[in-house]
Each structure stands twice: as C-alpha cells, then as structure tokens.
C-alpha positions as CSV (number, residue, x, y, z in Angstrom):
1,M,160.2,89.5,-47.1
2,D,156.4,88.7,-46.0
3,T,156.2,86.9,-42.6
4,T,152.6,86.2,-42.4
5,R,152.9,82.7,-43.9
6,M,155.9,82.0,-41.5
7,R,155.5,80.0,-38.3
8,T,158.8,81.4,-36.7
9,W,161.4,83.6,-38.2
10,A,164.5,85.5,-37.1
11,E,164.7,89.1,-38.0
12,I,168.1,90.5,-38.7
13,D,168.6,94.3,-38.5
14,L,171.2,95.3,-41.1
15,T,170.9,99.1,-39.8
16,A,171.9,97.8,-36.4
17,L,174.8,95.8,-37.9
18,E,176.0,98.9,-39.7
19,H,175.6,101.0,-36.5
20,N,177.8,98.4,-34.6
21,Y,180.4,98.3,-37.4
22,R,180.8,102.0,-37.6
23,T,180.8,102.3,-33.7
24,L,183.6,99.8,-33.5
25,R,185.5,101.1,-36.6
26,A,185.5,104.7,-35.0
27,M,187.5,103.4,-32.0
28,L,190.5,102.2,-34.1
29,P,193.3,103.9,-35.5
30,R,192.9,104.8,-39.1
31,E,195.6,102.3,-40.3
32,C,193.9,99.5,-38.0
33,R,192.3,96.9,-40.2
34,F,188.9,95.3,-39.4
35,L,188.2,91.6,-39.6
36,G,184.6,90.6,-39.2
37,L,183.8,87.1,-37.8
38,C,181.4,85.3,-40.2
39,K,181.8,81.7,-38.6
40,A,178.8,79.5,-37.4
41,N,176.8,81.0,-40.1
42,A,177.8,84.5,-38.9
43,Y,176.7,83.7,-35.3
44,G,173.5,82.4,-36.6
45,H,172.7,85.7,-38.5
46,G,173.5,84.2,-42.2
47,A,176.9,84.2,-43.3
48,A,176.3,85.2,-47.0
49,V,174.1,88.4,-46.3
50,I,176.4,89.4,-43.4
51,G,179.6,89.0,-45.5
52,H,178.1,91.0,-48.4
53,T,177.1,93.6,-45.8
54,L,180.4,93.9,-44.1
55,E,182.2,94.1,-47.6
56,R,179.9,96.9,-48.5
57,L,180.7,98.6,-45.2
58,G,184.4,98.7,-45.8
59,A,185.7,95.6,-43.8
60,D,189.2,94.5,-44.6
61,M,188.9,90.7,-44.0
62,L,186.3,88.0,-42.8
63,A,187.1,84.9,-40.7
64,V,185.4,81.6,-40.7
65,A,186.0,78.2,-38.9
66,C,186.5,75.8,-41.8
67,V,187.0,75.8,-45.4
68,S,183.3,74.9,-46.1
69,E,182.1,78.2,-44.5
70,A,184.6,80.1,-46.8
71,E,183.1,78.0,-49.8
72,E,179.7,79.4,-48.8
73,L,181.0,82.9,-48.8
74,R,182.8,82.7,-52.1
75,Q,179.8,81.0,-53.9
76,S,177.7,84.0,-52.8
77,G,180.0,86.3,-54.3
78,V,182.0,87.7,-51.5
79,K,185.5,88.8,-52.6
80,L,187.1,90.0,-49.4
81,P,190.2,88.1,-48.1
82,I,189.1,85.2,-45.9
83,L,190.9,83.8,-42.9
84,C,190.2,80.1,-41.9
85,L,190.7,80.0,-38.2
86,G,190.3,76.2,-38.0
87,E,192.3,73.2,-39.3
88,T,191.9,72.4,-42.7
89,P,192.1,68.4,-43.7
90,E,195.1,67.9,-46.1
91,E,192.8,66.6,-48.8
92,L,191.0,70.0,-48.8
93,I,194.1,72.1,-49.2
94,P,193.6,72.6,-52.8
95,L,190.2,74.1,-52.1
96,L,191.9,76.6,-50.0
97,L,194.0,77.6,-52.9
98,E,191.1,77.4,-55.4
99,L,189.1,80.0,-53.1
100,D,191.9,82.1,-52.4
101,V,191.5,81.6,-48.6
102,T,194.2,82.4,-45.9
103,Q,195.0,79.5,-43.6
104,M,195.8,79.6,-39.9
105,V,198.8,77.4,-39.3
106,E,199.7,76.2,-35.7
107,D,202.6,74.0,-36.0
108,L,205.7,73.3,-38.2
109,E,204.2,69.8,-39.5
110,T,201.0,71.5,-40.6
111,G,203.1,74.1,-42.4
112,R,205.0,71.5,-44.2
113,R,201.9,69.9,-45.4
114,L,200.4,73.1,-46.6
115,S,203.7,74.0,-48.4
116,A,204.0,70.8,-50.2
117,A,200.4,71.0,-51.4
118,A,201.0,74.5,-52.5
119,Q,203.9,73.7,-54.4
120,R,202.1,70.6,-56.1
121,A,199.4,73.2,-57.2
122,G,202.2,75.6,-58.3
123,R,200.4,78.1,-56.2
124,T,201.3,80.4,-53.2
125,L,199.1,79.9,-50.0
126,R,198.8,82.8,-47.6
127,V,199.0,81.8,-44.0
128,H,198.6,83.4,-40.5
129,V,200.8,81.8,-37.7
130,K,198.8,81.0,-34.5
131,L,200.8,81.6,-31.3
132,D,199.3,80.1,-28.2
133,T,200.1,82.5,-25.3
134,G,197.6,81.1,-22.7
135,M,194.4,79.8,-24.5
136,S,195.8,76.2,-24.6
137,R,194.0,75.5,-27.9
138,L,195.8,75.8,-31.0
139,G,199.1,77.3,-32.0
140,F,202.9,77.3,-31.4
141,L,203.1,77.2,-27.6
142,W,205.1,80.2,-26.4
143,E,206.4,79.1,-23.0
144,A,209.2,80.1,-20.6
145,G,212.5,78.4,-21.4
146,R,211.4,77.3,-24.9
147,E,211.2,80.7,-26.6
148,E,214.2,80.6,-28.7
149,E,213.5,77.1,-29.8
150,T,209.8,78.2,-30.7
151,A,210.9,81.2,-32.7
152,D,213.2,79.2,-34.8
153,E,210.5,76.7,-35.7
154,I,208.1,79.7,-36.7
155,A,211.0,81.2,-38.6
156,R,211.5,77.9,-40.4
157,L,207.8,77.7,-41.2
158,C,207.7,81.2,-42.6
159,R,210.7,80.4,-45.0
160,L,208.9,77.2,-46.5
161,P,208.3,77.4,-50.2
162,G,204.7,78.0,-51.4
163,L,203.9,79.9,-48.4
164,E,203.2,83.6,-47.7
165,A,203.3,84.2,-44.1
166,E,201.4,87.2,-44.0
167,G,200.1,87.2,-40.4
168,L,200.8,86.4,-36.8
169,F,198.1,86.3,-34.1
170,T,197.0,84.9,-30.9
171,H,193.6,84.6,-29.0
172,F,193.1,85.9,-25.4
173,A,191.5,83.5,-23.1
174,D,190.1,85.9,-20.5
175,A,189.9,89.4,-21.9
176,D,186.5,89.9,-20.3
177,G,187.8,88.9,-16.8
178,S,191.5,89.2,-15.8
179,E,193.5,92.2,-17.0
180,A,196.6,90.8,-15.6
181,Y,196.3,87.5,-17.5
182,T,195.3,89.2,-20.7
183,M,198.4,91.6,-20.5
184,A,200.7,88.7,-19.7
185,Q,199.5,86.9,-22.8
186,F,200.0,90.3,-24.9
187,D,203.5,90.6,-23.4
188,R,204.2,87.1,-24.8
189,F,202.9,87.8,-28.1
190,L,205.1,91.1,-28.3
191,A,208.2,89.1,-27.3
192,A,207.5,86.4,-29.9
193,R,207.1,89.2,-32.6
194,A,210.3,90.8,-31.4
195,A,212.1,87.4,-31.6
196,L,211.0,86.6,-35.1
197,E,211.9,90.0,-36.2
198,E,215.5,89.5,-35.0
199,R,215.4,86.4,-37.2
200,G,214.4,88.5,-40.3
201,I,210.8,87.6,-40.2
202,A,208.3,90.5,-40.2
203,F,204.7,90.1,-40.6
204,K,202.2,92.4,-42.4
205,I,199.4,91.9,-39.9
206,C,199.7,91.0,-36.4
207,H,196.4,90.7,-34.6
208,C,195.2,89.9,-30.9
209,A,192.1,91.7,-30.2
210,S,188.6,90.1,-30.5
211,S,185.4,91.5,-28.9
212,A,186.5,92.1,-25.3
213,A,189.8,93.3,-26.0
214,V,188.4,95.7,-28.5
215,L,186.1,97.3,-26.0
216,Q,188.8,97.3,-23.0
217,Y,192.4,97.3,-24.3
218,P,193.4,99.7,-27.2
219,C,196.9,98.8,-26.7
220,T,196.2,95.4,-28.2
221,Y,194.6,96.6,-31.4
222,L,198.0,96.3,-33.5
223,D,197.5,95.9,-37.2
224,M,193.9,94.5,-37.1
225,V,191.1,93.5,-34.6
226,R,188.6,90.6,-34.8
227,P,185.2,91.7,-33.7
228,G,182.7,88.9,-33.4
229,L,180.1,89.1,-30.7
230,V,180.2,93.0,-30.2
231,L,179.6,93.2,-34.3
232,Y,176.3,91.4,-33.5
233,G,175.3,93.8,-30.6
234,W,176.3,91.7,-27.6
235,Y,178.7,92.1,-24.8
236,P,181.2,89.3,-23.8
237,A,180.4,90.2,-20.2
238,E,177.7,92.4,-18.5
239,E,180.3,94.7,-16.7
240,L,181.5,95.8,-20.3
241,K,178.3,97.5,-21.2
242,G,178.8,101.1,-21.7
243,L,182.4,100.9,-22.8
244,D,181.9,101.4,-26.3
245,G,180.7,105.1,-26.6
246,P,177.3,105.2,-28.4
247,G,176.5,101.7,-27.6
248,L,175.7,98.4,-29.5
249,E,172.5,97.4,-30.8
250,P,171.4,93.6,-31.1
251,V,171.1,92.7,-34.8
252,M,168.7,89.6,-34.3
253,A,165.3,89.0,-32.9
254,V,163.3,85.7,-33.2
255,K,159.6,85.8,-33.6
256,S,156.8,83.5,-33.8
257,R,153.2,83.5,-34.8
258,V,150.5,82.2,-32.2
259,A,148.9,79.1,-33.8
260,A,145.8,78.6,-31.5
261,V,144.6,80.1,-28.2
262,R,142.8,77.6,-26.0
263,S,140.5,78.0,-22.9
264,L,141.4,75.3,-20.3
265,P,139.9,74.9,-17.0
266,K,141.7,74.8,-13.5
267,G,143.6,71.5,-12.7
268,T,144.3,70.7,-16.6
269,P,148.1,69.2,-17.1
270,V,149.9,71.0,-19.7
271,S,152.6,69.5,-22.1
272,Y,154.9,66.3,-21.8
273,G,155.4,65.0,-18.3
274,R,152.5,67.1,-16.7
275,T,155.1,69.5,-15.3
276,A,152.8,72.2,-15.2
277,V,149.1,72.0,-13.9
278,L,147.0,75.0,-14.2
279,E,146.1,76.8,-11.1
280,R,143.2,78.7,-12.4
281,D,140.9,78.7,-15.5
282,S,143.4,79.8,-18.2
283,R,143.8,80.8,-21.7
284,I,146.7,79.1,-23.3
285,A,148.3,80.2,-26.5
286,V,150.3,77.5,-28.6
287,V,153.4,79.0,-30.2
288,P,155.1,77.2,-32.9
289,V,158.7,77.3,-31.7
290,G,160.4,74.6,-29.9
291,Y,163.9,72.9,-29.4
292,G,163.8,71.8,-32.9
293,D,164.1,75.3,-33.9
294,G,166.7,75.8,-31.4
295,Y,164.7,76.9,-28.4
296,P,166.3,75.4,-25.3
297,R,164.1,72.6,-23.6
298,S,165.7,73.8,-20.3
299,L,163.6,77.1,-20.4
300,S,160.3,74.9,-19.7
301,N,158.3,76.5,-17.0
302,R,160.9,79.3,-16.6
303,M,161.1,81.6,-19.4
304,V,158.6,84.3,-21.0
305,M,157.7,85.4,-24.4
306,R,156.2,88.7,-25.1
307,V,152.7,88.8,-26.8
308,C,151.0,92.3,-27.5
309,G,153.6,93.8,-25.5
310,V,153.1,91.7,-22.3
311,E,155.4,89.1,-20.9
312,C,153.8,85.9,-20.9
313,P,155.1,82.8,-19.1
314,I,156.0,79.4,-20.7
315,V,153.6,76.7,-19.3
316,G,154.8,73.1,-19.3
317,R,157.7,71.6,-21.3
318,V,159.0,73.1,-24.4
319,C,158.2,70.6,-27.2
320,M,160.3,70.0,-30.4
321,D,158.1,72.2,-32.5
322,M,155.9,74.2,-30.1
323,C,155.4,75.6,-26.6
324,M,152.4,77.0,-24.7
325,L,152.2,80.4,-23.2
326,D,149.7,81.5,-20.5
327,V,148.0,84.5,-22.0
328,T,145.2,84.7,-19.6
329,D,146.0,88.2,-18.4
330,V,146.3,89.6,-22.0
331,P,142.8,90.4,-23.4
332,G,142.2,89.6,-27.1
333,V,145.2,87.4,-28.0
334,Q,144.4,85.3,-31.0
335,A,145.8,83.1,-33.5
336,G,148.0,84.9,-36.0
337,D,149.3,87.4,-33.4
338,V,153.2,87.8,-32.9
339,A,155.1,86.3,-30.1
340,V,158.5,87.7,-29.5
341,V,160.7,84.7,-28.7
342,Y,164.1,86.6,-28.4
343,D,165.1,90.4,-28.4
344,G,167.9,91.8,-26.8
345,P,166.5,91.6,-23.1
346,L,164.8,88.4,-23.6
347,L,167.7,86.7,-25.2
348,E,170.0,87.9,-22.3
349,R,167.5,86.5,-19.7
350,A,167.2,83.2,-21.6
351,A,170.9,82.8,-21.7
352,R,171.1,83.4,-17.8
353,L,168.3,80.8,-17.2
354,A,169.9,78.2,-19.5
355,G,173.3,78.8,-18.0
356,T,174.8,79.7,-21.0
357,I,175.7,82.7,-23.1
358,P,173.6,84.7,-25.6
359,Y,175.9,83.8,-28.6
360,E,175.3,80.1,-28.1
361,L,171.5,80.7,-28.1
362,M,172.1,82.9,-31.4
363,C,174.1,79.9,-32.9
364,D,171.6,77.5,-32.1
365,V,168.6,79.0,-34.0
366,N,168.0,76.2,-36.4
367,P,168.4,76.6,-40.2
368,R,164.7,75.8,-40.6
369,V,163.9,79.3,-39.1
370,P,164.0,81.7,-42.1
371,R,166.3,84.7,-41.6
372,V,164.2,88.1,-42.7
373,Y,166.6,90.7,-43.5
374,R,165.5,94.4,-42.5
375,P,165.6,96.7,-44.5
376,E,165.2,94.4,-47.4
377,D,166.8,96.5,-50.0
378,R,170.3,96.2,-48.0
379,A,170.2,92.3,-48.0
380,E,172.5,90.8,-50.6
381,A,173.5,87.5,-51.1
C-alpha cells in the first residue's frame, strides 16, 4: 500500500508477527494448543488480517472480548474456533450459535440462559467455564470453605442440555509480579479440576497461561496457552525481557509525514495555552498526528519523535490532529519527510511518560489511522 498520500499510518510487520508466533510455539509441548488474542482489534493491529495470519501460521483458536468482534472475524472469512471471553447479552446468544463461537460462562444462571437459547435453536453451544481463582473479575469463585458447593454448581452447569462444556480456564492476576500469588491461583485451579473429575466432569481444554505465564511458568501451560501482548512483541514487565529465547519483535510502528516546516523567532509561544515559548530562533515541524489519532495529550512538551534518524522534542501541547516538533538541529527537514511516532523504544518511552502500558497506547491508535501491512503479499483479510 502506497503511504505517500497518508498523513499518518500504522505499519504492521507480519514477518515480526510470524517470528513471535514461532518463537512462542517452540516453547510449548507438541500437544499444547495455541490461542491467539484478537480482542480490541487485535490490540490495535487489525483483527481480520491478524486473524487470517494466525490461521495460516497454524494457531488452534482465537479469542475476542465480545460477539461483535467474533462477527468481524467470521465475516472476513476466519474459520478457526473463536472463544468469546466476555459476557454476551441474551438477545445475542443466537448470533453466537450462528457464528459457531464458543462462549465463556461464569455462573450457573448464565449457563441456564445459554442452555435455554441453545435448546430453542435446536443447537449445541460450546462453552468454556471461567473459574475465579484470584482475579476477582468474572468466574465461579473458588474460595476456601465453598469448594464442594462450587464444584457441584459447575457440574450442574456442565450437564445442562444444549451445552458442550469443552473448556475450563482461569486468569492470573499477577503473573508478571508475584510467583507466590500466581502459584496459589494455579493450585486452586488444579484443585477445582480434580474436584470436577471426581464428579465425572472432564474438560478437553484446560488453560491458564496468558503472556506473562507463557514466558515464566511452563507448568501452567496445560492443554492450551493464551498469548496476547507477547504475540505482538511486547513484554508484560521490563524484567521479563530475555526470558523467551531469541527475543520478541514489536509488530507495530506508527509513522506520520511532516506537513510543514516553519522558521519562528525566539520568544514565540507554541500551541494551545502557550505552554512552550521558544528559547531560540527555531525551525518547527508540524506533524499531522494528535490525540484524535490516539496520541496522548499528556505527552505534550515531554516526548520525542524521530525525524531523519534524530529524536526531535514535541513543543507545546499536542492538538487533536497535529503536534509540533523542534527540528532546529536536524538540517534539511522538509514537508513530506517521515516522522516515526512509535517504534519499539519510542512506544515504551511514551508509555512510561504517560503513566501507562505499551498495549494501552497500541489499542488507542484510532481507526482513522490506516493499517499498512508488510509484506503486502501476506496480508489477507
């Protein structure tokens, strides 16, 4: 795709995605399944193309947060099994069945609604039972003193007509932080699985490990892993770098194109609120990217972009559609030159300054920013 007419764009490196997939896959036992996270537009990378790429590479399953995300994947032609990790309103349960999507179920009442809808449609709905072992978000709560009662509830759910209880899973709350807490969650999960097996309930797919656990805790791989962040080349925590063998490669870079370069005298205020005043005669590049594209306004006067290989500071407040860079020390910058907004190091730096995490910034890249896939011949959607 030609970027010369684009004001700002996100380059998605499918070769890096393949490298990350194969790197992570090589860490797993042969029989362990691989589920790729495609929720939130595949962490901002474009769900349809990413879904097709993971299908081509051999992933076993994809996951989304809601049924509309699953619908987008199906409409693009993705045929892999899809797990919906979020709640689905009762009126949309028929759509789950139509799209052949597996649904997370977190309590017995929800299971009964799913069962009733499946029976009305004359269909069977696959479900994965969510167990809350310490995230305190969704799932059957596995807590001391109520284990037997909870196991009985899950067993009743699994025997409801119209449902196929294919999977049992949990989510670690602090796998990039506390080993003790993570292992306590894992022990609770194993105890629940054993209690259900005693009741004659066996699951085809038990899964616990998302990105941090994939890197650190092979004992948690079980039947399937759920890489998300690491699949896109990022680490859940700085200290986890280097734990994955050959290393992960960031898949996304955001670029923009200098719209104008202006010479302004010392003492000139720049942008809204006059929060920056030039301390010398300066050359200021106007770059057409702003918070309307998902670039945080909190980076005003703090962050840099790279022009002609040189880091250039943002001057003044980030606007909705533009920001200004000081390019005084970079000879020859002119309209049309490419400004690197985010690459690996710049995205990490921006996240630290914004007080957030890299994947929030990736997800925030606005839909009006076109995704450009490299190499183009591998982009299928």
